[in-house]
N, C-alpha and C positions, 0 to 999 in steps of 0.2 A: 081763213083769212079775216081779220078784224075788220068791221065796217067802221066808217068814220064816226057815227053816233054811238057805237058800242061801248060801255063803260064797265070794265071788270075789276073786282075787288082782289086784294092780296090780304090774306088775313094771317095773322101770326099768333102762334100757340107756344106757350112755355110753361113748364110744370112749376117754375119758380116764380111765377106771375102772382099778382094779387088776385084774389078770388073775383074782383068785380071789373076785370079787363074789358076793354072794347073791340079788342081783336086787332088793334094797329101795332106798329112796331114798338111804340112807347109804353103801350099798356096792352099786352097780349093777353088772349084767353088763357086760361089755365088748363083746360081740357081740349082735346081734339073734338069732342062731342059738341061743344058750344060752338065750334067754327062749322062743323058739319050741319048744324041747324040751319044756318043762313048762307052757307056757301051755295052758289047757283052755277050754272053752265057758264064757263069761260073763266070762273075764279080760281085762285090758287091759294092753298093752304100751306104756309112754310112752318114746319114744327121743329122747336129747338131740341137740342139733345135732352135725353132723359128717359125715364121709364114711365109710360102712361099705361095705368092699370084701368082700362075701361073698354066697354063694347061700343063700337063707333058704328052707327046707323044712319048715314047721310039721310036728310030730308029731301034732298033734290039730287037729281043727277045731270050728267052731261046730256047734250042733244045730237051731237056728232063728234066726229074725230077732231075737228077744230074748236069745239066748244065743250071739252070736258071740264070736269073740276079735278084739279091736280093737287094731290096731297104729296108733299115732299119733306125730307129731313133737311134742315138748314145745313148740316153737315153730314154727308152722305153716311149711312149706316150707324148713325149715332142716337136715333129716336127709336124706341122699342115700345111697341104696342102689345099689351098682354092682358089676358082676361084672369091671370093667375094672382092669387093672393099671396103675399109672403107669409111663412109659417115660422114663428120665432119662438114657440113655448115647447121645444124638444126637450125630452128628458131621457136619461138611460132607463130601459126597461129592463134589459138582462144581458151581460156580457156586451157584445157589440151591435146589440138590437135597440134601437131608439124609437120613442113613439111621441106623437103629439095629438092632443084631443082637439078636434075642429068643431065649432059649433055648427050644428045642422042649418041655421039661417043663412050661413055664407053661400049656401047652394040655391037659394031662391026656392022655387017650386020643386026642383027636381034635384035629389041628392044621388049621384051615380054609384056612391060609395054605401047606400043604405043597406040594411039587413034585410035580406029576402029569404023566404022559405027555401030550403034545398030539396029538390026534386031528383030522386034516384029513378033511373030506368033500367 
């Protein structure tokens, strides 16, 4: 239950927003991460429809069931958070086999598709 002197923020996020948004309805943040950096217990983050290609790691957490940080889609099921990057440089390799070259830098420090020595047992 909200106490009389408690003040909570409603932060807005929209992929189509200007990069220098304030997080309010007129000038939303462009990424969920921007909102997650400042959202505190009791705040709400409203996310506009779109695809958000980011890793969200909130700086703060809720304190109890009545003081959570709520992240919700402005329109249910219309905001997608994904760590995947689009691959657009597909070429035909042979018949119905396609391939795309991905720069190693896209994986950061760990490339799950790196070439490893084969060990036979």
